[in-house]
N, C-alpha and C positions, 0 to 999 in steps of 0.2 A: 448167649447169643441167640439161641432159638428158643421162643417162647410160642408154644402150638396151642391156639385156642381151636376151637371145635373144626373140623375140617369136613367138605363136603364132597359128593361126587362132581364129576366135570360135566354140567350139562351146558350143550352146545350153544354158543353165541352166534351172532349173525356171521354168515358164512362158513357157518361150523368153527368159529372159533372159539375152542375150549374155555378159555376164562381171561381174567386181567390179573397182573401183577403192579401192583401201585408201590411205587417209591416214595416214601416221606410226605411232608405235606402236613395241611391241618383239614381246615373246612372244606377248601376245594377237593381234596383227597376224599372227605366223608360223601360231597355231593357225589364223586365216582362210585364210591362202594354202594350208596343208594340207589342211583340211578340204574346199575347195572345188576345189582343183588335182587331189585324187584322184579327183573326178568330173569331171575332164575340162573343167572351167568355169575359164577364162581369168581369171588374177588379176593385176592391175597394182599396183606399189607406189610410191608418191609419198611423200618425205620429205628434211627438211633435218637429221634428227638421226641416231637409232639405226637401223643399216642391217641389222640382225638378219633380219628379212624378206625383204631382197633377197636373202639368200644362200641361200633355198630354191630347190630344182628347180622347185617349183609356182609361183614368180613367173616368169610370162612376161615381164614388162618391168618395168624398174626406172627411174624418174625423180626426179632431185633439182630441188629447187624452193627457193625462199629462205624458205618456211614461213607457216603460217597467219596469221602476226601481221603480213604485210606489206600495205601498202594495196591491191597488185594480187592478192590471193590469191584472189579470187572470179574477178576476170577472167582468170587464168592456169587455173583450173578447167573455166572456159566454152571458153577457146579450145582447150583439151587437148581436150574433147570433141567441139569443132566439126574439129579437125585430123584427130581419129582415129575419128570416127564412133562416138562412146561413148554415143549416146542409148539410153536404157533399160537401161545398165549401174547395178548396185547400188552404193551409195556407202558405203564403210564408214569412219568416222572413229576412228582408232587411239590417237589420243592426247587429252589433256585440252584443248589448246588448238585441236587440229582439231574435237573436239565443239563447243567453242564458236562457231568458225567455221560449222560446218554448220549447228549449231541457230539461228543468229543470222540466215543467208541460205537459210532452208530452203524457203522459196515461190521463190526465183530458182533453186535448184538443183532443185528439184524438177521445173522445167520440162524438164530434161534427164534427171537420174539419178532412180533410183528409191533414196530417200534412206531410211537405216535408223535416223538419228538424230532423236528427235523435236523439234518446234519448240522456240524457246527459252522461250516460255512455262511448257513443262514441264522442260524440260532446265535449267533454272536452279536447279530445288530439287536436283539433283544437283551442278551445277559449283560451286555459293557455301555453303560448310558452314553460313555463317548462315542460309540458307533451308532447309537441309535440316533443321537443327534446329528452326526456328521452325513449320514445318510438321508436322513429328514430335510436337510440342507442342501443336499444333491439332487433332490427331486421338488424342488420347491415347497415343502411344508413347513410353516412357520413354528419355531417353538423360543421360549425366553431366552433373552439375553444368557450367554453362558461363558465362563472364562475357565481358563487352565492355567493358572499361575505355576510357575515353576518352583519357588520356594517362597520363604516367608518374606523376603524383600519385595520379591514381585506384589505379593497381596499386600503388604503395606502402600505399595504404590498404585495399587488398583484404583482407577476411576470408574466407578460404578454407582448405581442408585439404590440406596437403601429402602427397605429392608432386603436382605439378600439371603439365599439359603444354601447352606454347605451340603452335597451329596456324595455318598459313596458311588464312584463310576461303577463299581460290582460289589457284591454281598458275598465275598467268600468266606468270611468268617463272622461269628456273632460276638459282637461287642455293643457298647453303648452308641455308637455311632451307626452302624448297620442295622440294629435292631430298629431304632429310630427311624431310620430311610432319610434322616436330614435333619439338620438344625437351622431352625429359622434365627438371624441375628439382625439387630436394628442399628447398629453403628460401628464404624472403624475399629474401636479399642475392642468390642466383644468379638469384630471378626476375627482378630489378630488370636484373641485368646481361645477361641473355639477351634481354629483354625490350627494350633498348636496341639490342642488336646486330640483333634482328628487326625493330623500327622503320626502323633505317637501311636494309635491305634492302626493305621492303616496304609500309613506312607504318602507321600507327597504324590505320587502318580496315580493313586486312585481316589482322589478328591477332586469335585466339581463344585464350582462356585455358579449359582445360577440367582437371576433377577428373580424376587417372588411378585407372582401374578396376584394381584389384589383381588380380594372376592372370597366367599366362604366356599362349602362344598357344592353349594347350589349353582355355583360357576363351572364344576367339575363334571365332564361326561366322559363315559368310555365306549369304545364300541368293542363288542365281543363277537367271536366268531370262530366256525371250524372251516378250514379252507383245504381245498383239496388241487394241486399243483396249480398254484395262482387264480384259483376262482373260489368263491365262496359257496358252501353248502348251506351253511345255518348261521344266523347273526340277529343282532339287537343291540339297541343302543340304551345306555342307563345314564341316570342323574344320580351322584352322590347327594341326595337330600339333606342327610345329617352326617357329620364325622365325629370324632373324639382324636384329639382335642377339638374343639368347636373352629378356631380361628385357624390352627395349623395342623389338620388331621392326617395322622399316618394310617390311619384305618377309617373303612366305612363303617356305618352303624344303620343307616337305613338308605336303601338304594331303590330308585323306582325307573321302569322302563318308559322311554319316550321316544319321541319322532324327532329325529335332528339329523337332517341330509347333509350338512355340512361336516359334521363329525363322521359320518358315514363315509362319505366321499373320499375324506382325506385318508381315513383309515385305511378304505379298499386301495386306495393308490400306493399307500405305502406297502402293503400286502403284497398286492400285484406284482409291483417292482422287483420284489424278491422270489417270485415264483413260488408263494408260500404254501406249505402243506402241514396242517396240525392245528392246534387250538392258539388263539390269540387275543389279548386283552389289551387295547392302545387306549390311554388315558390321555384328555386333553382336558386345558381350563380355558373357558371364555375370558379374554382379557378386553373390558369394558375400555380401556382407554383408546383402543384402536380397532374396536370390533372383530378381533381375529380370535382363532381357537388355537392354542398353541400346545404342541404335543410335549407331554411330562415323561410318559414311561409307556413301557412295551414290555408285558408279560406273555412268554411262551409254555406256562405252565396252568395247571387248574387254579383259578384266582379265589380270593376268599368267597364273594359272592356268587359263585357258578350256578350254586341251587336255584337263583333266580331263573333261568333259563327254565326251569320246570313248569312253573307257573305261567310262564310266556309263551309255551309252547314249543319251545327249543330245547329238547333234552341234550346237551351238547356232548356228554360222555358218550351215550349210547351214537349219536350220529358220528363222533369221533372214532369209535370203534367199526363202525361201519365204513368210514373211509379206510382205517388202516387193515381191513380186510377185503378192499378192493371192490367193495358192493357201491354200486350207483345208489344217489339220495336225490329227492326232490330240493330245490333250493327253499329253504324255510326261513322267514323273517319274523322274529318275537313280535308279539302283540305290545302295545302301550299300556301303561295304566294298572302294571301288577308292582309287586314291591317282595323286598329281602330286609329282613331284620336280624341285627344281633342286638338280642333285647337287652340284657344287661349293660351293655355300652351304651346302647341308644337311649334308655331311661336316665343314665347321667348326661349325655349331651342334649336331650329335651330339656331336663332340668336347669341345665347351663343356659340354653336359649330362652327358656321361659323368664329365668331371672334377668337376662340382659335385657328383654324387651324384644328379642327379634323372632319371638314364636309364641303364637295364642294359645293357651290351653286347648281350647276349642278345634283350634287346627290340628293340633296334636294328636287329639281323640278321633279327627275324621280319618287323618292318615292311616289309624289302625283298622278302617273299616275296608281298606281296598284289599283286594286279593294278594294273600301274602303268603311267603314262605321262611321260616326261621334260620336261621344260622347253624343251630346245633340240634335244636327240638324238632321231632317228627313223631307224630301219633303213634305211627305204625316202627318206630325205632327210637323208643324215649331215651334210652341209657345215655347216649352222648349229651343230650341238651340237660339233663339231670345233675352229670358229673362235671360238666364243661367250667362251671363257676368256681368248685373247689381245686379243680385241677388248673386253672388261670391261674387263680389266687397263689398256689404253690410255687408255680413257674414263676410268676411275677415276683414273689418275694426272693427265690432263689437266684434268679437272673438279676435283680436290683443288687443284690449283696455282691454277686460276681462282679457285675459292672462297677459298682462304687469302688472295688478293689483294684480293677484295671483302670478306671478313670483316676483314681489316686497315683497309680503308678505311673500313669501318661503324664500326668501334671509334675511330677518329680523328674521324669525324664525330660520333658519340655523344659523346664527351668535349669537343669543342668546343662541343656543344649545352647540356650540363650547365655 
């Protein structure tokens, strides 16, 4: 349960905040550790899953726990705070399950910690995609055509335009469906087959069918910001220049900051309507068929490419800590023309683009000359970058074996049900 790496003294952060406790997450949590650690603010990391942030020299203490889904999760955090005198520390929820836990127990945790996650009455609109899209529609923000069939018969009768994407409404468990974040299908037969697999994994109520908006990652934009009581403190807009897989990517590999007032305005309308406080990343995809930006996703946790703010002049974790401490901060907008790269995945994505003729080698080389921060590697903190690839390979192999077993069982269950 407890793995105690080197621990350090509590150097006060903004507003005399002693330190930060980060729960779960991977690259986004690593960005938090580096941002605060470089300012001599102690960062402790607690996880049951991805240990990437624990490898950072800026993580002063690393603790393992049974995870946010366990019945004693809140008791564990409160006991931890009491045992180590963590009163007043800032609490960051790094993963989706951790976000749900903290949001649903916001009042209880706020008695001890400075909580950066909004209460559940707000966070639910990020956690559950059904609510994400319902709220978008209620305030006039466009999103792809979305369907909520009640059962297999309804799916078989569905009049929709292909390709279509099956998405998990929530990501409460790790399986082939939730890890991939969605399955793209091209015809009715494949839809029924994939739907059966998804039902066996997450159940009918947790599945969304959504029209696939054509275009590559270059059509996909994100607004990222720190908000305080319905107003932005810091923000930037970024474009997913490359992704993996390249046609229907579940993860960004090369992200660049841009100026896009349409995306910024839509995201600000969404967050202002919730009187939002905390960090947020809202994803949109530009639909060339009707020249509209359509909302795809809303994250209330540190996102994978959060470190991009570092080179754009917007240090999201530090500014969020300022907000959590009740300190005022000037409104900051990130600069355009800086980039973030997940090196190993981007090499694969770039090779596929070059092989397909959609990316010239010279264009790829030019993209490397822009101001850049890497997903895991940093000169002052090299270990996460050095160990990420073998760690990722190990996790992929073990997850594939487990996923294959679950998928096989799901197919068998689906066949029996039919």
